[in-house]
C-alpha positions as CSV (number, residue, x, y, z in Angstrom):
1,X,69.6,-94.7,-29.1
2,X,67.3,-92.5,-31.2
3,X,66.1,-94.0,-34.4
4,X,63.8,-92.6,-37.1
5,X,62.2,-94.9,-39.7
6,X,60.2,-93.5,-42.6
7,X,57.5,-95.3,-44.5
8,X,54.6,-94.7,-46.8
9,X,56.4,-93.7,-49.9
10,X,55.5,-95.2,-53.3
11,X,54.4,-94.5,-56.8
12,X,51.3,-92.3,-57.5
13,X,49.9,-90.4,-60.4
14,X,49.9,-86.7,-60.5
15,X,47.1,-85.2,-58.4
16,X,47.1,-88.1,-56.0
17,X,48.0,-88.3,-52.3
18,X,50.4,-90.1,-50.0
19,X,50.9,-90.1,-46.3
20,X,54.4,-90.5,-45.1
21,X,55.1,-91.8,-41.5
22,X,58.2,-91.4,-39.4
23,X,58.3,-93.6,-36.4
24,X,60.6,-92.2,-33.7
25,X,62.0,-94.5,-31.0
26,X,64.5,-93.9,-28.2
27,X,63.7,-90.2,-28.0
28,X,63.3,-89.2,-24.4
29,X,63.4,-85.4,-24.5
30,X,60.2,-83.4,-23.9
31,X,61.1,-80.7,-26.4
32,X,61.6,-81.4,-30.0
33,X,61.9,-80.0,-33.5
34,X,61.0,-82.4,-36.3
35,X,61.2,-81.8,-40.0
36,X,60.8,-83.3,-43.4
37,X,63.3,-82.9,-46.2
38,X,63.6,-84.3,-49.7
39,X,66.2,-84.7,-52.3
40,X,65.7,-85.4,-56.0
41,X,68.5,-86.8,-58.2
42,X,70.8,-84.0,-59.3
43,X,69.2,-81.4,-57.0
44,X,70.0,-80.0,-53.6
45,X,68.2,-81.3,-50.5
46,X,65.2,-79.2,-49.7
47,X,63.5,-78.5,-46.4
48,X,59.8,-79.0,-46.6
49,X,58.1,-78.7,-43.2
50,X,58.9,-78.6,-39.6
51,X,57.0,-78.8,-36.3
52,X,58.1,-78.3,-32.8
53,X,56.9,-79.3,-29.3
54,X,55.0,-76.0,-29.0
55,X,53.0,-76.9,-32.0
56,X,54.6,-74.3,-34.3
57,X,54.7,-75.3,-37.9
58,X,56.3,-73.9,-41.0
59,X,56.3,-75.0,-44.7
60,X,58.3,-74.4,-47.7
61,X,56.5,-72.4,-50.4
62,X,56.8,-75.3,-52.8
63,X,54.5,-77.4,-50.6
64,X,52.5,-74.9,-48.7
65,X,48.7,-75.6,-49.0
66,X,49.4,-79.2,-50.3
67,X,51.4,-80.8,-47.5
68,X,50.5,-81.1,-43.9
69,X,52.9,-82.0,-41.1
70,X,51.5,-83.5,-37.9
71,X,52.6,-85.5,-35.0
72,X,51.1,-88.2,-32.7
73,X,52.8,-87.6,-29.4
74,X,51.4,-90.8,-27.9
75,X,52.6,-93.1,-30.7
76,X,55.7,-91.0,-31.4
77,X,54.9,-90.9,-35.1
78,X,55.5,-87.9,-37.4
79,X,53.3,-87.7,-40.4
80,X,53.5,-85.8,-43.7
81,X,50.2,-85.8,-45.6
82,X,50.9,-85.0,-49.2
83,X,48.0,-84.0,-51.5
84,X,47.8,-82.7,-55.1
85,X,51.1,-84.4,-55.8
86,X,53.1,-83.2,-58.9
87,X,55.9,-85.0,-60.9
88,X,58.3,-82.4,-59.4
89,X,57.6,-83.9,-55.9
90,X,59.4,-87.0,-57.0
91,X,62.3,-87.4,-54.5
92,X,63.7,-89.3,-51.6
93,X,62.0,-88.0,-48.4
94,X,63.7,-87.9,-45.0
95,X,62.4,-87.1,-41.5
96,X,64.7,-85.5,-38.9
97,X,64.5,-84.7,-35.2
98,X,66.4,-82.9,-32.5
99,X,65.7,-81.3,-29.1
100,X,66.3,-77.7,-29.9
101,X,63.5,-75.1,-30.1
102,X,62.9,-74.2,-33.7
103,X,59.7,-72.1,-33.5
104,X,61.4,-69.1,-35.0
105,X,63.2,-71.0,-37.7
106,X,62.0,-71.0,-41.3
107,X,62.3,-74.5,-42.8
108,X,63.6,-73.0,-45.9
109,X,66.7,-72.0,-44.0
110,X,67.2,-75.3,-42.3
111,X,69.4,-78.2,-43.4
112,X,69.4,-81.9,-42.5
113,X,72.7,-81.4,-40.7
114,X,70.9,-79.0,-38.3
115,X,69.3,-82.1,-36.8
116,X,71.1,-84.7,-34.8
117,X,68.9,-87.6,-35.9
118,X,67.4,-88.5,-39.3
119,X,66.1,-91.6,-41.1
120,X,67.1,-93.5,-44.1
121,X,64.4,-92.1,-46.3
122,X,61.4,-93.3,-48.3
123,X,61.1,-92.9,-52.1
124,X,58.1,-91.0,-53.6
125,X,57.6,-91.1,-57.3
126,X,54.9,-89.1,-59.0
127,X,54.0,-89.8,-62.6
128,X,52.4,-87.3,-65.0
């Protein structure tokens, strides 16, 4: 049974940094597409970043240059390093995974339901 558990969220002042982690267990496929999404109250869920087993990455314009998506294939942990945080980054953050190849997909066009597995989320709050 595949499980994803996010951690690393919290409260930070604007301009600060956080690193989110997503521990993946029970995933036995060699290929993967993994992504990060967020949803703020009253707003639609937004795709932020994705990475696949070929190393291809893509970022939403809203986080490009500030967020970095990486994966530790030995520990099966997906990371999202978030720098220069802004109050508008305040949201619940989710990681997601599936076995399809997504190297040609733009994260901005992807939804959480494109993935077969996702976590419960971790809250990020950025104060001004």
